[in-house]
C-alpha positions in Angstrom: -99.3 29.3 196.9 -100.6 32.9 198.7 -102.2 32.4 201.6 -105.2 34.4 202.5 -105.4 35.7 205.8 -109.1 35.9 207.5 -108.1 36.8 211.2 -105.5 39.0 212.8 -104.1 35.9 214.3 -102.9 34.4 211.6 -99.6 33.7 210.5 -98.1 35.3 207.6 -96.4 33.1 204.6 -93.1 34.0 205.9 -93.9 33.0 209.4 -96.0 30.3 208.2 -92.3 29.0 206.1 -90.7 29.0 209.8 -93.2 27.1 211.1 -93.3 24.5 208.3 -89.4 23.8 208.7 -89.7 23.0 212.1 -92.6 20.5 211.6 -90.7 18.8 209.3 -87.9 18.4 211.6 -90.5 17.0 213.9 -91.5 14.4 211.5 -94.9 15.6 211.5 -97.2 14.6 208.7 -99.4 16.2 206.0 -97.5 19.6 207.0 -99.5 21.9 204.7 -102.7 20.7 206.6 -101.4 22.1 209.6 -101.3 26.0 209.0 -104.9 25.8 209.7 -104.2 24.2 213.0 -101.4 26.6 214.4 -103.6 29.3 213.2 -107.0 28.0 215.0 -104.6 27.4 217.9 -102.9 31.2 217.8 -106.6 32.3 217.5 -107.5 30.5 220.5 -104.5 32.2 222.6 -105.3 35.7 221.3 -108.9 35.6 222.0 -109.3 32.9 225.1 -112.4 31.5 223.7 -112.9 27.6 224.4 -112.1 25.1 222.3 -115.5 24.5 221.1 -116.2 27.9 220.6 -113.5 28.0 217.5 -115.0 29.2 214.2 -116.4 27.2 212.3 -113.9 28.2 209.5 -111.2 26.3 211.7 -111.0 22.6 211.9 -112.9 21.0 214.3 -112.0 21.5 218.0 -110.7 18.5 218.8 -108.5 18.3 216.2 -106.8 21.6 217.0 -106.9 20.8 220.5 -104.9 17.3 220.0 -102.6 18.8 218.1 -102.1 21.4 220.5 -101.5 19.6 223.4 -99.4 16.6 221.7 -97.2 19.6 220.3 -96.7 20.8 223.6 -96.0 17.8 225.2 -93.1 17.0 222.7 -91.5 20.3 223.0 -92.7 21.4 219.7 -94.9 24.2 220.6 -92.3 26.0 222.2 -90.0 25.7 219.2 -92.7 27.2 217.1 -93.3 30.0 219.7 -90.0 31.0 219.5 -89.6 31.1 215.9 -92.4 33.3 215.7 -91.2 35.6 218.5 -87.9 36.0 216.3 -89.7 36.4 213.8 -91.6 39.3 215.1 -88.6 41.1 216.7 -86.5 40.9 213.7 -89.5 42.8 211.9 -89.7 45.2 214.8 -86.1 46.6 214.1 -84.9 44.5 217.2 -82.0 41.6 217.3 -83.7 37.9 217.5 -83.0 37.3 221.0 -83.7 39.9 223.9 -81.0 41.4 225.6 -81.8 41.7 228.8 -85.1 40.9 231.0 -87.3 42.3 233.7 -88.3 40.4 236.9 -91.6 41.5 238.8 -90.8 40.9 242.7 -94.7 40.4 242.9 -94.6 37.3 241.2 -91.7 35.6 242.1 -91.3 33.8 244.9 -88.2 34.6 247.2 -88.6 33.2 250.4 -89.2 29.4 250.5 -88.2 28.5 254.4 -91.8 29.8 255.7 -93.8 28.2 253.0 -95.1 25.1 255.4 -96.3 27.7 258.4 -98.6 30.4 258.5 -101.4 31.8 261.2 -105.0 31.0 260.6 -107.3 33.4 262.8 -105.0 33.9 265.1 -103.5 30.4 265.2 -100.3 28.8 264.0 -100.4 26.0 261.6 -98.4 23.8 260.1 
């Protein structure tokens, strides 16, 4: 069955096949119905909208949020993300797994010894 993409964040049929397999492995019921929920989460992430402002094309926001929350807590969402990243990398002509990573020193904690002390208006605080 061919799926018609409505939003740019919607999964392709090939991406959905990967996600569907993960959902089956995790024993989700009504797997075919989960495609719209996954697409709704991807829309939410891409647009930054609020849960309550999901378009009416998607299932009710509470249903989508509940699915997403449970999938995050049990590790399913991480598996879905990893599968989709692999698909996108392969389609872009790259290896499925990255060979290196860059870490920005501005966003990485480097010194944890001084976390308990500091200065507040010239007064040393603990």
